[in-house]
N, C-alpha and C positions, 0 to 999 in steps of 0.2 A: 455490059463486059463479057467474053471470054470466061468460058470456069479455068482457062487452062490457065490466065493471065489476073492475078491478084492485085489490088489497086495499091501501092503503098499511101499510108499520111505519115509525110516527114516534112520538117522546117527544113529549110536548106540548113546546110552544114554550116557550123563557125568550124575556119578551118582552126589547125591547132601544131605545133612543131611535133613534127616526129623525129623519134631520135630513138636510143637508147634506155633512156630516164624517161619516167612514168610523166606523163604530162597532165594536164587538166581533167579531161574527159578520163584518162584511165584512174585519177583520182576519184573524180564524184561515180565513176561506176562500180569500182571498189566498197566507197561509202554506199552506194546504193543497196552492193551487195549486201555486204553489214549487217544494213538496217535491216533486208529479206529476212537476214537469219534471226537477228535482234527479235524482231515483229513475233517471228516463230516460237522464239525460245519464251518469250512473254508470255504467249497465251497457253503453251504449257504449265509456265507456271503460276497463269491462275485459274487454271484448273486444280491447280493442286495445291493451293493457298488456304490452310486452312483457320490463319489467324486473319481476324478482317481488318485490323489495322496498316498489317503486312500486306493483305491483296488490295486494298484500298491505294496504297504505294507503289504496289507494282504494277495496277491499272493506268493509275494517275505517268507513270513511267510509259507503259505499254502506250497511252495515247499519244504522247511525246514522240515517240520511236515512231509510231504508224504518221503523225504529219509529216515527222521528217523525210521518213520513207516517200510519202508522196511529191514533199517538196524537191524533192532528189530527181522526183521524176520528171515534173514539171520543166526542170533545168536542164536534164538531160534532152526531152523531146522538143522544147524552147531552142536550142542550140544544133537541134538536126543530129544528136547523137544516138537518138532513142523511135524506132517507126515502128508504127503499128499496119499491119492489114485490115484493108474495109470488109467488114464481114457481108456476104452475100446474103440479103434477103431472103431468098427460100431458105436457106442452111441453117438464119436464125429461126425460121418458123419449124423447123424438121425439128430441131433440136428443143424448140422449147413445147408442141407436141408428144416431141420422147418424151420427157421430162415429165409434162401433165400426165400420161398415161402411168407414168411409173407411181409420180406422188398418190393417186390413187387408188392404184391397185395397194401400195404399202403401206395408205391411210388404216388405222385400225377404226375410224370413224366410218369407214363405207366411204359412198361418192360424195365427196364433198363439190362443193358449186366452184368454181374456175375464178 
């Protein structure tokens, strides 16, 4: 694969009616954005919850929110409304090596085996 060409990973797009009103894709995209925002908010709330019962309730809701976010992503991907770029193996290996080196440098325990 040429460095200038990124291979897209996408399913055939489900056609939707286009016009001034929101369509199914718009609604699902809006829901996915909302769930992403909610996931971040629940993570912050979990970090700050001092009451154990409240923490457990927030954790349950947070897990449900993450699952819903994942389900919406799969729905969009299945319908061809969400695409990914294939990762370049060489770039992945370079990133892994950089991250591994960084972790080893930052580790308070010295050089740890990978």
